[in-house]
C-alpha positions in Angstrom: 89.1 -53.6 -19.6 89.0 -52.4 -23.2 87.0 -50.3 -25.5 84.0 -52.9 -26.9 85.0 -54.1 -30.6 82.2 -51.2 -31.6 84.0 -48.2 -30.6 87.1 -47.7 -32.3 89.9 -47.9 -29.6 91.6 -44.0 -29.4 95.4 -44.1 -30.4 96.2 -40.3 -30.2 95.3 -38.4 -27.9 95.5 -34.6 -28.8 96.1 -31.3 -26.0 95.3 -27.9 -27.6 96.8 -25.4 -26.7 99.5 -22.5 -27.4 103.7 -23.0 -27.1 105.4 -20.6 -25.5 105.8 -20.2 -21.7 104.1 -15.9 -22.5 100.6 -18.6 -22.5 101.3 -21.1 -19.7 98.0 -21.7 -17.7 96.1 -19.8 -19.4 92.4 -20.4 -20.2 93.2 -21.3 -23.9 96.0 -24.2 -22.5 93.9 -26.5 -20.5 94.3 -29.0 -23.6 98.2 -29.4 -22.9 97.6 -28.8 -18.4 95.0 -32.4 -19.2 98.0 -34.1 -20.6 100.8 -33.2 -18.6 98.4 -34.6 -15.6 98.2 -38.1 -18.5 102.1 -37.7 -19.0 102.8 -37.2 -15.7 100.5 -39.5 -14.5 101.8 -42.4 -16.1 105.6 -41.3 -15.5 106.5 -40.2 -19.6 107.8 -36.9 -20.9 107.5 -35.0 -23.7 109.9 -34.3 -26.8 109.9 -31.8 -29.2 109.5 -33.7 -32.5 109.8 -31.0 -35.0 108.3 -32.7 -37.9 105.5 -32.5 -36.3 105.7 -29.3 -35.1 104.3 -31.0 -31.9 105.0 -32.3 -28.1 105.2 -36.3 -27.9 104.9 -38.5 -25.3 104.1 -42.3 -25.4 102.2 -44.5 -22.7 101.9 -48.0 -24.5 100.0 -47.2 -27.6 98.6 -43.9 -26.8 100.1 -41.1 -28.4 99.5 -38.1 -26.5 100.6 -34.4 -29.0 100.6 -30.6 -27.9 101.1 -29.6 -31.6 103.4 -26.5 -31.2 102.7 -24.6 -33.8 99.5 -21.8 -32.6 95.8 -22.6 -32.0 94.7 -21.8 -35.3 97.2 -25.0 -36.8 96.6 -27.1 -34.7 95.6 -29.5 -37.1 98.8 -29.0 -39.1 100.6 -31.3 -36.3 97.8 -33.9 -35.9 97.6 -34.2 -39.8 101.5 -35.1 -39.6 101.1 -37.4 -37.2 97.3 -39.0 -38.3 98.7 -40.0 -41.6 102.5 -40.8 -40.1 101.3 -43.8 -37.8 97.9 -44.6 -39.6 95.4 -43.0 -37.4 91.9 -42.5 -38.4 90.2 -39.3 -36.7 87.7 -41.8 -35.0 91.2 -43.0 -33.0 92.3 -39.9 -32.2 90.7 -38.2 -28.9 91.0 -34.1 -28.8 91.0 -32.3 -25.4 90.1 -27.8 -25.6 88.4 -25.6 -23.8 84.9 -23.9 -24.3 84.0 -21.0 -22.7 80.2 -21.9 -23.6 80.5 -23.8 -20.5 80.4 -23.5 -16.9 84.6 -23.5 -15.6 84.7 -27.3 -14.9 81.7 -28.7 -16.7 83.2 -31.2 -19.0 81.2 -32.5 -21.9 82.2 -35.7 -24.7 81.2 -35.6 -28.6 82.0 -38.2 -30.5 81.3 -35.2 -34.0 79.8 -31.7 -34.4 80.9 -28.3 -35.4 83.9 -26.7 -34.2 81.6 -25.1 -31.8 84.1 -21.4 -33.0 87.3 -22.9 -31.3 89.7 -22.4 -33.8 92.3 -26.0 -32.8 89.4 -28.1 -33.8 88.6 -26.1 -36.7 92.2 -26.8 -37.5 92.0 -30.2 -37.1 88.5 -31.4 -38.6 90.0 -29.0 -42.0 93.6 -31.4 -41.5 91.7 -34.6 -41.6 88.6 -33.6 -43.6 86.2 -34.3 -41.4 83.7 -33.7 -38.1 83.6 -37.0 -36.9 86.4 -36.2 -34.9 85.8 -37.5 -31.0 86.3 -34.7 -28.2 86.4 -34.1 -24.7 85.4 -30.1 -23.6 86.3 -28.6 -21.1 84.6 -25.8 -19.6 86.5 -22.4 -19.1 83.4 -19.9 -17.7 81.9 -17.3 -19.5 83.0 -14.7 -21.5 82.0 -10.9 -19.1 81.4 -9.1 -22.1 80.5 -9.8 -25.4 84.3 -8.0 -27.1 85.6 -9.8 -24.3 86.7 -13.7 -25.7 90.0 -13.6 -27.2 90.7 -11.8 -23.5 88.9 -14.7 -20.8 90.1 -17.6 -22.9 94.3 -15.7 -22.9 93.7 -14.9 -19.7 94.6 -17.0 -16.8 92.6 -18.5 -13.8 91.1 -16.4 -11.3 92.8 -17.4 -7.4 89.0 -18.2 -6.2 89.3 -20.3 -9.7 92.1 -22.5 -8.5 90.3 -25.0 -6.7 87.9 -26.1 -9.1 90.4 -26.0 -12.1 92.4 -28.7 -10.1 89.0 -30.8 -9.7 87.8 -30.1 -13.7 91.7 -31.6 -14.7 91.5 -34.5 -11.6 87.8 -35.4 -13.4 88.9 -35.3 -17.0 91.8 -36.8 -16.7 90.0 -39.8 -14.6 87.6 -39.7 -17.9 90.2 -40.1 -20.3 91.2 -43.2 -18.6 87.7 -44.5 -18.6 87.3 -43.6 -22.0 90.8 -45.6 -22.4 89.6 -48.3 -20.7 85.5 -48.6 -21.0 85.5 -46.9 -24.7 83.8 -43.9 -25.4 79.9 -44.3 -24.5 80.7 -45.3 -20.9 82.9 -42.2 -20.5 80.0 -40.0 -22.4 77.3 -41.4 -19.6 80.2 -41.2 -16.6 81.0 -37.8 -17.0 78.8 -35.4 -19.6 
């Protein structure tokens, strides 16, 4: 089943994170984690595309993109790929972390502000619109008023691992639903 004609079909799936082994498995890299699971499930590997400053994989007609700039420059890779493949912002789904949501909570949004997320802000600035669909994945709230940076760049605690695993599995299922049945169906099922 494919998305209804009134809903654009997603052609570019962007997972947000920071490059480098020191950031692997951090809260801020949950977008990378989800894309890695999608690629593994489809039996495809990411390859480095220097011209776009991204790691890219292809699953049928769907492009998977993990920008290899740091978070606040994510829009560079997204814009370059969007221009080359002629993908509209509405055909792009961004997967990102959200510290305002409890760990494991998913929230689809068709548009809106960046909500303080620098990666999403960069993408919206580069694409020139707030109309960029996204899947926000809760990473839990920061423990104190000045702890945002250390929280998002920190790793999940051992006791959080079961919830993280469920969250990643649900995020993959949510994206597969959005691809097969459309964004509205996914919003209704997973928000």
